[in-house]
N, C-alpha and C positions, 0 to 999 in steps of 0.2 A: 503495500500499499504505499512503501514513505517511496521506494523507484518510483512508480504513478505518479505520486503526488506534484514527483521532483518534478518530471519528461512536462508535465500540464505546465507548473510554471518556465520553464525553460521559455515552452511552442509559446508562450500569452510574451515573454518577453520576445522569443525572434517575430510575431506578429508584423511589430514595426517593423521590420528591415527588405520583405519580403513585397511581393507582383503584389500592394497592395490598393479596395477599394477606393474611387473616387467617393466623399462622407456622402457629396448629395445624390448617389446613384445608387437602386437597386439591385444589381447583380452584377459581380464580374471574377474573374478567369485566378487562381490562387497561384501561386507556384515558389513549394516550400522542403528541402530536401528533408522533412522531417512528417512528410506525411503519411506514411505508410508507421511509425512508428506514434504516431497519436489515434491512426486508423487498428493500431496490434489493444493501446493502453483502451481504445473504446471498446473492447471484445473483450475484458478484464473479469465482469462476472458481474453477481449480481448484488454485492454485498459492500456498495462504496456506501464512501460516508455525501450526508448533502453537499457537500463544500467541492469535491469530484463530480459528482455530477451537476453543478450551475458548471462550474466551468467548460464541463465537457459543453454544456449545451451553446457556453459561451463563443466558445472552438466553432461550434455546428455554424451559432450567428454567422459567425465571420467567414466562415468555407471553409473554416482551416482542418478538419475532420466530415469522414462523410460527402456523398455528394459530391461535387465539384472538384472536392480537396482530395478523392483519386484516384483520381488523370491517373494512367503512365504515361507521365512525360520520357520516356524512355525510349516506347519503343514509337508515339504520338507526335514527339519530337528531336530528340537527337540534343544536337547543339545550335547551331541561324535553323536547320532544318534537317529530317534527322535523311537517314538512306530512304531511298527509293520504295524498296520493302518494309519501312513500317508501315505500323498501322493505329491510327486513332479506334482509339475506346470512347463511345459512349457512356460516361460515369455522373453525368454531370443529375441526377437525380430531380433530372423537370422532365415537361411532358412534354412529346414529339409523337405528329403525330402517325401513322401505321405507314413502312413503308411505299407503298400503292398508294399512296394519296402523295406522290412528291412527283415533279417530274425531273427531270435531266435538266441538270446545265445547256448539257452539250443536245437539246430539245429544244430545251426552254431559248437561250441564251442568257438566262437569269444565271448566274450566283447567288445571289440573296439580293432582294430588295428588303428588306426589315419587317417585311408582314408576319416572318415568325417567332413566337415569344427564342425572347438569349437564352444562351451561342445559338440555338437554331440554326439555320439560312437555308430562306427556302427553296434547298434544291434539296435537303436531305441528309446536310455535313453537318456540321457542327465547329465555331474560331477557336481556338485560343490566341490565349495572352503569353508573351516568352520575350523575357530578357536573355543576355549572356551572361548573365547567373547562371544560364546552368553547362557557361567554360569556363568557370571563374572569375568570370567580369564584375564593377558593381555598381555595374545600368539599373535602372528598378524602374518601375511602373504599372499600369490596372487596365483594362480594355472589360467595357462596360458601356452598354445598351444606353440612350439618352435624345432628349429632344434637343440640335442646336440651331440656331435663327429657326424655329420654324420644320427641319426637318432632322425625323428618327433618323438614329446614324448609332455605330460602331463607333468607341473614343473611347481611340490611345495618347494616352497620358504617362509622363514620367519625364524618367533625366537620360540622356546619354552619356556614360560614361567612357573613355580613354584609360584601357589601364597602363602602368611605362611603357607608351612608345604606342600599341596595340590600335589598328584602328580598323577594325572590326567590333568595337564598340554595337550595342546595336540592341533594340525593342521592336515589337512588331506584333500584330494579328495578323491571324492567319488560319486556312481554314485545307482540310482534302476536299475535293472537286467530283469524284466517286460519286452517285447513289450507292450501288452496293460494292464495297471491297469486295468482299470473301469471293464475289466474279469474278471482276476487274478493277482494278486500284489506278489503275488511267482510265482516262478520256480524250475520245478526239475529238477537238475545236479544227482541225483542217480545212475545215469548211465558212470559219470564224477569221478574219484579218486581227485580231489584236484582244484585247482588252480596251475596256470603260472604264470607268470610275469616277462618280459623283464625292468629291471630296472639299475641305474644314481644317484648317490650319489657325491657331496661333502665331506670332513668334515678332522677334526684332527684327528681320531684313527686311527688303524686299519684299524680296521671294526666298520661298523654305526650297528642300530640298527632300524630296525623299525614292524611296526607290520600292518598287513593285519587281518581287521574285518569288519565277516559276519554277517546279520540277517537276522535272520529265526520267524517260528508260537512261536520258546518259548520266544522270545524276546516283550513283553510286556510294557515294562516300558522304558523310557528314563535308557540313560547308561547299558546296556544291548547288548549282544552281542555273539559273539563266536568270537575269540581269537589267531591270531599266530603270532610268531616274526621269522623277519629271518637280516643276516649276509650280508655285502653289500662291499666289497672294497672298498673308492671314489674310485674315474679316471678312472672307468671301467665300460666298459655295462655289467653285467651279468642274467642271467637265472634263476629265481629261482621257485623251485618247493615245494608244500605245500602241504601232503596230507591233505583229512578231517580228521584223525586222532593227527593231530596234534593240532585242533584247539580244544581252550578250553573253559566254561564257565565264566565268568559274570554279575554279577548283577545276579535279584530276576530274574527264569525263568531259566537261563540257568545254572545253579549254578548248580542245581539239576538234571537236562535233559537233558540225550545226546543229540550230533551232529547228527540230519539229515538234506541231504541237500538240505533244501525246500528252495532256497532261494529269502530272497527283498532284499541286498543289500548288497553293497561293497567296507567296504569306504576303499585307503589307507593314516595308521598317523604314524608319527610322534608325542608319547606321552615320559610323564612321565619321562626325561628327560632335564636338560636347555642345549640347541643350535642351533647355526644355522644351518635350514634345507637347501639343494638344492637335492630334488626330483625326477629324472626322470621315469616318469614309461609308457614306447615305444610301446608296446601291455600287454595286459592282458585281458585272459582267462579261461578255462576247459581243465586239460589235460588228459591223459586213460593211464595206460601201460598193456600194450598189451601183 
């Protein structure tokens, strides 16, 4: 019992350093290396003291144990993005429609229009928030669903920090694209011409830079992806189109493999620049040039 109480105390202290929720929002995605330990403590039997029960209830209310906190981040993400063979588990504890109720993003052209409850996408997958802390970095952030300037959006908030001259510091929101990864982890987006996002940001520069990262079968190593950079003016919504030829390969595999839009995952990323981040995405999908 003493060990369990000590563990709970550690978790409560560590809560302030992890991928924290914004104070004004209702739901967020959390990251912390002690999640599994907390879940194990939660299974400890029926003789808990009332203080332990209250602490567990607090941790649940903050997403530290149970539901969303039990996401398998090793398989779901890895470092920047996971190897292409990884899988995203639905352990949010939220309400999700049956698979038959969703339409694949390559059929509709819509990855997410924010019409389904967070963290689920309108094409049947779900969003995750990730920082470079999974690879020893010190960036921090939160991913929430909010109304920003009249639009319902995913909002990525946080701070990107570069450690020891490493230009890879990042925070991101990401989602797998396949409606049924057990059948096929990839979607064929070759009939489209690129990615389209409706975005809003805050910042101190006339224009702020962000990335979209895509994963395809060539991305079989951690940190491998195809990346395109876009710039937006702070304080106003903008529609960004990134054609397929804007994506450049980074890391083993993509650096020597021409890009093909057979896609597994999409990430919207703030990377490689020290800054405070507020980035909202109201819609994301594919576009076609008629």
